[in-house]
C-alpha positions in Angstrom: 110.1 -30.8 100.2 108.2 -27.6 99.3 107.0 -25.5 101.8 105.7 -22.9 99.5 101.5 -22.7 100.5 98.8 -23.4 98.3 98.2 -19.9 98.2 95.9 -18.5 95.2 94.0 -19.8 91.9 97.2 -20.2 90.0 99.0 -22.5 91.8 95.9 -24.7 92.0 95.9 -24.4 88.1 99.4 -25.5 87.7 98.9 -28.3 89.9 95.8 -29.5 88.0 97.4 -29.4 84.7 100.4 -31.0 85.9 98.2 -34.2 87.6 96.3 -34.3 84.2 99.2 -34.8 82.7 100.0 -38.1 84.2 98.4 -40.3 82.1 94.6 -40.9 81.5 93.7 -42.0 84.4 93.9 -39.2 86.1 93.0 -36.7 83.3 89.7 -38.6 83.9 89.5 -38.6 87.4 89.9 -34.5 87.4 88.1 -34.2 84.8 84.9 -36.1 86.8 85.4 -34.4 90.0 86.3 -30.9 88.3 88.1 -27.7 90.2 90.6 -28.1 93.1 88.5 -26.6 96.2 91.2 -27.5 98.8 92.0 -24.3 99.7 88.4 -23.4 101.0 89.3 -26.3 103.5 92.3 -24.7 104.8 92.2 -23.3 108.4 95.3 -20.6 108.1 94.7 -18.9 111.3 95.4 -22.1 113.1 98.6 -22.4 114.8 100.3 -26.0 114.8 99.5 -26.1 118.6 95.4 -25.7 118.0 95.6 -27.9 115.1 97.1 -30.5 116.9 95.1 -30.4 119.9 91.7 -30.0 117.4 93.2 -32.6 115.3 93.0 -35.1 119.0 89.8 -34.0 119.5 88.1 -35.2 116.4 90.3 -38.2 116.6 87.5 -41.4 116.3 84.6 -39.4 116.4 82.2 -38.9 113.7 81.6 -34.9 112.9 78.6 -34.2 115.1 80.3 -36.0 118.6 83.4 -34.0 117.7 81.9 -30.9 117.1 79.6 -31.3 120.3 83.1 -32.2 122.6 84.8 -29.8 120.9 82.4 -26.4 121.9 82.4 -28.0 125.3 86.1 -27.5 125.5 86.2 -23.8 124.2 83.1 -23.0 126.3 85.0 -24.3 129.5 88.0 -21.9 128.7 85.7 -19.2 127.2 87.8 -20.0 123.4 90.6 -21.8 122.4 92.9 -22.1 125.2 96.3 -21.3 125.4 99.1 -23.5 126.1 99.4 -22.7 129.7 95.5 -22.8 130.5 95.4 -26.6 129.1 98.5 -27.6 131.1 96.6 -26.4 134.3 93.2 -27.8 133.6 92.1 -29.8 135.6 91.8 -34.1 134.9 88.2 -34.0 136.1 87.1 -30.4 133.6 88.2 -31.8 130.8 87.0 -35.4 130.8 83.3 -33.4 131.3 83.6 -32.3 128.2 84.2 -35.4 126.7 87.6 -36.4 126.6 88.6 -39.5 127.3 91.8 -40.1 129.8 94.4 -41.0 126.4 93.2 -37.6 124.7 93.5 -35.5 128.1 97.5 -37.2 128.1 97.5 -36.0 124.9 96.2 -32.8 124.3 98.0 -31.6 127.5 101.3 -33.1 126.6 100.9 -31.6 122.7 100.3 -28.2 125.0 103.6 -28.5 127.1 105.4 -29.0 124.1 104.3 -25.5 122.7 105.6 -24.3 125.6 108.7 -25.6 125.4 109.0 -24.4 122.0 108.8 -28.5 120.7 105.1 -27.7 118.8 106.7 -24.0 116.6 104.9 -20.9 116.4 102.8 -20.7 113.2 106.1 -18.0 112.0 108.3 -20.8 112.7 106.8 -23.4 111.3 106.3 -21.8 108.0 110.2 -21.6 107.8 110.5 -25.3 108.3 110.1 -28.3 105.7 108.0 -30.6 105.7 110.4 -33.6 106.6 111.7 -31.1 110.0 108.0 -31.2 111.6 106.7 -34.7 111.0 110.2 -35.5 112.5 109.3 -33.0 115.5 105.9 -34.3 116.0 105.8 -37.7 115.7 107.5 -37.2 119.1 104.9 -36.0 121.1 102.9 -38.8 122.6 99.5 -39.6 121.0 100.8 -37.5 117.7 101.4 -40.2 114.8 102.7 -39.3 111.3 99.4 -39.3 109.5 98.4 -36.4 111.7 101.3 -33.9 111.7 100.5 -34.6 107.3 97.3 -33.4 108.1 98.1 -30.1 109.7 100.8 -29.8 107.2 97.8 -29.6 104.0 95.0 -28.0 105.9 97.0 -25.7 108.4 99.8 -24.7 106.6 99.1 -25.5 103.7 101.8 -27.4 102.2 101.6 -28.1 98.5 103.2 -32.1 98.5 102.1 -34.4 101.0 101.6 -38.1 100.1 99.7 -39.4 103.4 100.5 -43.1 102.2 98.9 -44.8 105.6 95.4 -42.7 104.6 93.0 -45.6 104.2 90.8 -43.4 101.4 94.5 -42.3 99.3 95.2 -46.2 99.5 91.8 -47.0 98.3 91.8 -44.2 96.1 94.5 -44.9 93.7 93.6 -48.6 93.9 90.4 -47.8 92.6 92.0 -45.3 89.8 94.1 -48.1 88.7 91.5 -51.0 89.1 94.7 -52.8 90.5 93.7 -56.3 92.4 95.6 -55.4 95.6 96.4 -52.4 97.2 99.5 -50.8 97.3 102.1 -50.7 100.5 102.7 -47.6 101.9 106.3 -47.7 100.3 104.9 -48.8 97.2 102.6 -45.7 96.9 105.4 -43.6 98.3 107.4 -44.6 95.8 104.4 -44.2 92.7 103.8 -41.1 94.3 107.0 -38.9 93.3 105.3 -39.1 89.9 103.0 -36.3 91.4 105.4 -34.3 93.2 105.2 -31.4 94.1 101.6 -31.7 94.3 101.4 -34.4 96.3 98.6 -32.7 98.5 96.4 -32.0 95.2 97.0 -35.2 94.2 95.8 -36.7 97.8 93.0 -34.1 97.4 91.7 -35.8 94.4 92.7 -40.0 95.0 90.1 -38.8 98.4 87.2 -38.2 96.2 87.7 -41.7 94.4 85.4 -43.6 96.8 83.1 -40.7 96.9 82.6 -41.5 92.5 82.4 -45.0 92.7 79.7 -45.2 95.5 77.3 -42.1 93.8 78.1 -44.5 90.8 76.5 -48.0 92.2 
């Protein structure tokens, strides 16, 4: 897979043109949604360690609840903690921030993995392929492939990621093609090969299909 980041508007323009040429359904979707603004959603200053900890903090929470817990977490450390600070943090202190016991175990595991160089620095991550990063990071307890894929898209800005287990992506494609049955992950992965090397942009558009349907009803 390409490690080229989504760093300029020319790349997005190429991606949109490419996807529009796939078929009439894609052309109509892109025409309805408009220009891809994924670049504004990427947080390029985060390290993989920070991105993974942040992702875990927000897991299974609505935005405001996640914001409140994450704000307490950063306030406790007077900013985003370094891995060594998080590893040595007291369980009760993290619990007081609003984390469950399982999340505490997960984020401290991420911090220890960062100290052990299992979670790479931003510079090292930029030199690793998508597959290598996924294989490396899903070994961490509590970190699944979807979480790593979100980091690849929204932190590292990778262009060719298709999260086939993402409910909204699957629902988006099902509605886009008016299918009676949603494709299985392996089927969607095979279908998505036609969207490479811009599968992240394709995912961004598919995320918006359910919203378009809901707005129209």
